[in-house]
Structure formats: C-alpha cells, structure tokens
C-alpha positions, -999 to 999 in steps of 0.1 A, spaced: -399 569 132 -362 553 132 -359 524 104 -332 494 97 -328 489 65 -306 462 48 -298 464 13 -284 433 -2 -263 442 -33 -236 432 -60 -199 443 -49 -193 464 -75 -172 499 -68 -199 529 -66 -228 511 -50 -226 526 -18 -220 563 -35 -254 559 -55 -273 545 -26 -265 571 -1 -269 601 -28 -306 581 -33 -320 586 2 -301 619 6 -325 633 -22 -355 618 -5 -346 637 24 -332 612 52 -309 616 77 -289 584 75 -278 578 114 -260 549 104 -245 528 80 -222 497 81 -209 480 49 -197 444 46 -191 411 23 -217 384 29 -211 350 28 -214 344 -7 -188 355 -35 -195 387 -50 -224 405 -26 -224 426 3 -249 437 26 -255 476 35 -272 483 71 -287 517 69 -306 537 100 -329 564 90 -358 580 104 -386 590 84 -424 584 81 -434 551 66 -449 568 33 -414 580 24 -397 549 32 -417 530 8 -406 559 -18 -374 547 -11 -374 514 -12 -391 511 -44 -361 535 -60 -338 512 -45 -350 487 -60 -350 499 -88 -310 503 -91 -292 471 -108 -270 463 -82 -296 462 -57 -307 424 -49 -333 429 -22 -340 458 3 -356 446 40 -371 471 61 -363 451 94 -396 460 110 -405 425 116 -388 411 147 -349 411 139 -314 407 157 -295 442 159 -261 446 172 -235 475 170 -194 476 181 -182 505 195 -149 515 208 -146 544 238 -114 556 249 -120 565 285 -96 593 307 -84 573 339 -68 595 363 -60 576 392 -65 542 406 -101 547 424 -119 558 392 -100 530 375 -118 505 397 -153 521 395 -151 521 357 -141 485 352 -171 481 376 -192 500 350 -179 483 323 -182 447 340 -217 458 343 -224 462 305 -205 431 295 -176 458 280 -143 439 276 -110 463 279 -92 459 248 -61 483 257 -50 499 289 -22 528 297 -13 546 320 -42 576 319 -68 560 297 -87 526 289 -99 513 257 -134 490 263 -152 471 235 -186 467 234 -216 452 214 -252 455 218 -285 474 205 -276 510 199 -293 516 236 -274 499 251 -240 510 234 -259 549 244 -262 542 281 -230 529 283 -214 555 267 -232 582 290 -220 561 318 -187 565 312 -192 602 301 -185 617 338 -149 600 338 -137 616 307 -142 607 271 -115 609 253 -125 589 221 -155 572 203 -160 550 178 -195 533 165 -198 511 136 -233 517 132 -264 489 134 -260 459 118 -294 435 116 -307 402 104 -344 387 103 -351 365 132 -361 330 126 -358 305 99 -361 335 70 -335 331 49 -327 356 20 -334 336 -10 -310 355 -38 -321 354 -77 -308 368 -102 -327 402 -110 -336 401 -150 -318 429 -169 -333 461 -178 -348 470 -213 
C-alpha cells in the first residue's frame, strides 16, 4: 500500500538522516522524498512516499514521534492535495515531431522552459500519475533526462496543523 507521510521537524542538521535511517531500518523503501522550510521560522516539512502495510507504518509513525526534533507525523490517508514537479528533456529531431510533442504537452498543461535545436525541456506539476503518464507519452520521442521532485502533500479543508512544543524527554 502506498503512503504519503508528512513529518514536521525542527530545522536542525542531521534530522533528515535520522528519519531516513529509521525508515530504512523498518524495511520501507522510500519512493520519494521532498524537504523544505515551512512558513514558520525553524521548522521544515519532510514529505515521504513509502509502501508497506498499515501495521508496519503505524510502528514507523510511533518511532518517528519519539525523535526529539519531530513535531508532528501525518499519514495522508485522509483527503489531501498532492503534487509533484518534474522537468522532462525530450529529443526533437525535426519540425513535425516538435509540433506533435508540443500538442501532447499542451494536453498535459506542461510548460516549455527551454528550447534548443534538438531538445525541449518541459515543466509539469500534478499528481504522481499525471507526471508518470506525461513521461510515458514522451518516451517514444526520446527521453533525454527526467528530474522529479517527489510528492508533497497537505490535508484538505480547514484543518491546520497546530504546533505545540514537545516536553523534553526525561
């Protein structure tokens, strides 16, 4: 089962390494990982996409919550908004292929960010399946390079994460 997990953490050196190590020790493969600062000074959010059953994921959540730097762990099993960014460089040998590629990109709402004589780089955002489908649609033309950020997610609705200070471990 695929899980998108957000981990709100104190922005300190080594936190990402400890979290990735903990997940690896539990036998999960991290499919994607994205990290960025939040709107609150000193806090970052880590988005992980992992596969595994619910029981094992529950244990991972409990272990993550025991780390001092972890403020909140959210398994986005509830309704959420999920997006991924991809840059896709496609080979364009001739004018006919260039027009076909642009038409396909337009259908996916991909944006051209660089044009060279024999290649085009597209920027695309959407859920993981949209990004995957765009890449597959471009494959016959010749993929030169692909870079994906990995999924980021927030819960839908008015629910806002309230940050409370953790009590120091005794």
